[in-house]
C-alpha positions as protocol buffer text, in pm:
chain_id: "A"
residue {
  index: 1
  type: UNK
  ca { x: 379 y: -655 z: 700 }
}
residue {
  index: 2
  type: UNK
  ca { x: 216 y: -632 z: 317 }
}
residue {
  index: 3
  type: UNK
  ca { x: 254 y: -928 z: 128 }
}
residue {
  index: 4
  type: UNK
  ca { x: 497 y: -980 z: -152 }
}
residue {
  index: 5
  type: UNK
  ca { x: 191 y: -1035 z: -459 }
}
residue {
  index: 6
  type: UNK
  ca { x: 32 y: -716 z: -300 }
}
residue {
  index: 7
  type: UNK
  ca { x: 356 y: -531 z: -323 }
}
residue {
  index: 8
  type: UNK
  ca { x: 459 y: -628 z: -682 }
}
residue {
  index: 9
  type: UNK
  ca { x: 71 y: -521 z: -776 }
}
residue {
  index: 10
  type: UNK
  ca { x: 142 y: -187 z: -576 }
}
residue {
  index: 11
  type: UNK
  ca { x: 455 y: -90 z: -743 }
}
residue {
  index: 12
  type: UNK
  ca { x: 284 y: -135 z: -1079 }
}
residue {
  index: 13
  type: UNK
  ca { x: 0 y: 61 z: -985 }
}
residue {
  index: 14
  type: UNK
  ca { x: -33 y: 422 z: -1019 }
}
residue {
  index: 15
  type: UNK
  ca { x: -364 y: 444 z: -887 }
}
residue {
  index: 16
  type: UNK
  ca { x: -299 y: 285 z: -559 }
}
residue {
  index: 17
  type: UNK
  ca { x: 41 y: 506 z: -531 }
}
residue {
  index: 18
  type: UNK
  ca { x: -186 y: 845 z: -613 }
}
residue {
  index: 19
  type: UNK
  ca { x: -439 y: 652 z: -363 }
}
residue {
  index: 20
  type: UNK
  ca { x: -198 y: 640 z: -87 }
}
residue {
  index: 21
  type: UNK
  ca { x: -56 y: 1018 z: -145 }
}
residue {
  index: 22
  type: UNK
  ca { x: -358 y: 1156 z: -80 }
}
residue {
  index: 23
  type: UNK
  ca { x: -452 y: 902 z: 214 }
}
residue {
  index: 24
  type: UNK
  ca { x: -132 y: 965 z: 380 }
}
residue {
  index: 25
  type: UNK
  ca { x: -97 y: 1329 z: 265 }
}
residue {
  index: 26
  type: UNK
  ca { x: 272 y: 1250 z: 133 }
}
residue {
  index: 27
  type: UNK
  ca { x: 454 y: 1323 z: -137 }
}
residue {
  index: 28
  type: UNK
  ca { x: 538 y: 1039 z: -409 }
}
residue {
  index: 29
  type: UNK
  ca { x: 909 y: 968 z: -305 }
}
residue {
  index: 30
  type: UNK
  ca { x: 809 y: 924 z: 40 }
}
residue {
  index: 31
  type: UNK
  ca { x: 502 y: 680 z: -58 }
}
residue {
  index: 32
  type: UNK
  ca { x: 786 y: 494 z: -298 }
}
residue {
  index: 33
  type: UNK
  ca { x: 1045 y: 487 z: -18 }
}
residue {
  index: 34
  type: UNK
  ca { x: 750 y: 341 z: 187 }
}
residue {
  index: 35
  type: UNK
  ca { x: 675 y: 49 z: -111 }
}
residue {
  index: 36
  type: UNK
  ca { x: 1050 y: 5 z: -117 }
}
residue {
  index: 37
  type: UNK
  ca { x: 1106 y: -37 z: 257 }
}
residue {
  index: 38
  type: UNK
  ca { x: 758 y: -216 z: 288 }
}
residue {
  index: 39
  type: UNK
  ca { x: 719 y: 54 z: 558 }
}
residue {
  index: 40
  type: UNK
  ca { x: 458 y: -52 z: 838 }
}
residue {
  index: 41
  type: UNK
  ca { x: 301 y: 286 z: 792 }
}
residue {
  index: 42
  type: UNK
  ca { x: 153 y: 97 z: 501 }
}
residue {
  index: 43
  type: UNK
  ca { x: -50 y: -110 z: 752 }
}
residue {
  index: 44
  type: UNK
  ca { x: -239 y: 210 z: 870 }
}
residue {
  index: 45
  type: UNK
  ca { x: -611 y: 155 z: 850 }
}
residue {
  index: 46
  type: UNK
  ca { x: -582 y: 455 z: 609 }
}
residue {
  index: 47
  type: UNK
  ca { x: -337 y: 307 z: 395 }
}
residue {
  index: 48
  type: UNK
  ca { x: -497 y: 8 z: 346 }
}
residue {
  index: 49
  type: UNK
  ca { x: -819 y: 120 z: 265 }
}
residue {
  index: 50
  type: UNK
  ca { x: -631 y: 329 z: -24 }
}
residue {
  index: 51
  type: UNK
  ca { x: -426 y: 22 z: -140 }
}
residue {
  index: 52
  type: UNK
  ca { x: -764 y: -202 z: -115 }
}
residue {
  index: 53
  type: UNK
  ca { x: -927 y: 59 z: -330 }
}
residue {
  index: 54
  type: UNK
  ca { x: -674 y: 124 z: -544 }
}
residue {
  index: 55
  type: UNK
  ca { x: -614 y: -247 z: -619 }
}
residue {
  index: 56
  type: UNK
  ca { x: -991 y: -357 z: -587 }
}
residue {
  index: 57
  type: UNK
  ca { x: -942 y: -613 z: -317 }
}
residue {
  index: 58
  type: UNK
  ca { x: -1031 y: -696 z: -2 }
}
residue {
  index: 59
  type: UNK
  ca { x: -807 y: -633 z: 320 }
}
residue {
  index: 60
  type: UNK
  ca { x: -753 y: -976 z: 407 }
}
residue {
  index: 61
  type: UNK
  ca { x: -547 y: -1013 z: 51 }
}
residue {
  index: 62
  type: UNK
  ca { x: -288 y: -689 z: 145 }
}
residue {
  index: 63
  type: UNK
  ca { x: -141 y: -813 z: 494 }
}
residue {
  index: 64
  type: UNK
  ca { x: 104 y: -1092 z: 530 }
}
residue {
  index: 65
  type: UNK
  ca { x: -57 y: -1374 z: 739 }
}
residue {
  index: 66
  type: UNK
  ca { x: 276 y: -1479 z: 872 }
}
residue {
  index: 67
  type: UNK
  ca { x: 296 y: -1373 z: 1245 }
}
């Protein structure tokens, strides 16, 4: 799952949400639902790349390290 700090940044970032819409080919409403639910789809390679580019952070800062 995406860590809480990154989720807070995604919620505030229009750029990241737009990149997720394009990368996942989903509507703004669907992307918002994924964010609200911290959906597992956000952990796909395509989504992680969009998040990384949108927030300008490394992959290792995105995912929750808890197992």
